[in-house]
Structure formats: C-alpha cells, structure tokens
C-alpha angles and dihedrals in degrees: 000000000000123000115286117245107216116239120234093258090058091053093047092046092048093055094038095050095043097045095035089225138117109267127201115198123188131169116261142175118282116274121239113201114216144147092284096039108058113200139177114234123193118195122209121200136196126229090282092054092249112149104243104164143016134203113205122195122181118230093265096053091042091055097041095046092046091049095045093052093053095036089241110165113262089246088070090057092046091052090053090050092050091049093046095233140075124251117238091257092053091047092052093047093047089049088060092050092050092045092055089045088070087078090070091067095050104086120157110282094012124112112276111247131190135186111271108172141353119210103197123219110269095034126100115268123225108247092239092055092044092053092047090054089060092057115128122202121053100039143110123216123194144172106225127194120198109203112241094013117051148260139281143146132279128187128189112202128186112207104174 
C-alpha cells in the first residue's frame, strides 16, 4: 500500500500534543525553498532507504516549533529568524518534533517510514532533496500558528 498522506487533523494534533499549545492550521500555497527562503527539510525513508516523504518547515515554523518544544523564550526563536539560521538548541528540539512526526505516515497497511535526515534551515540543501521539495501532487501545505510563539508554514510531500 502506498505511503499515507497525513490529514490536517493529524498535523494539528501532532504539533498541539507535542508542544502543549493551541494550534491553528489553515491551508496555504505550496512552499518553494530557495536561497532567500531558508527551510528545514526532513526526509523519511522506507525499509529500503528510499525517500518516500518530506516535511518542510519554513524558518519561522522551524524556530517557533523548536523553541516551543524546549520552552525556550520566544525571543530565542525571533533571534534565529533574524539571523536566518537555527541555534543548536532549536535544531535539536525541531529534530525531535520531526522524528515524532514520522508516526503520522505509519497508518495500518501503509509502508512504514522513519526519519532519515533533517536539513536545518540555514544549511545548504542537497540538490535531490531540494528538487523533491518542489514536487506538486500528493502534498499538503498549511499555515500553522503556535499560540504564544508565532506562525509559519509546513508542507508534507509524498515523493514515492
């Protein structure tokens, strides 16, 4: 069975439960990572190490989600946004969020996926990952607002 594309409720519940915050999720246009739009991209692989899905978070969501998980003051996230890159603490916290997000893909009967790599916002992206992030088709794109922190964009892209 093909990889499961999470429904919006799964995404909202994942962020809400992990961050213990009110989450507002609204549909948005697809994100396009580029030199002027730093993004974090997590790759998820199947048992044969084929990349089957991506989660893409813009710099703002990367910083706010990382800060909210670790209870870092919002000023820490805003500093990262101004500097265009995540601190080590925010990277580690966001990694945990994206690692747990793998559970959204693992519906009964669907291929089992696990987190493979996280390319943090502000770091160079491998060309293959960058091109996969631009895939149209089986994807969900949302604007997500984390109460008490801030808002950003998240995209879930199936590539297999």
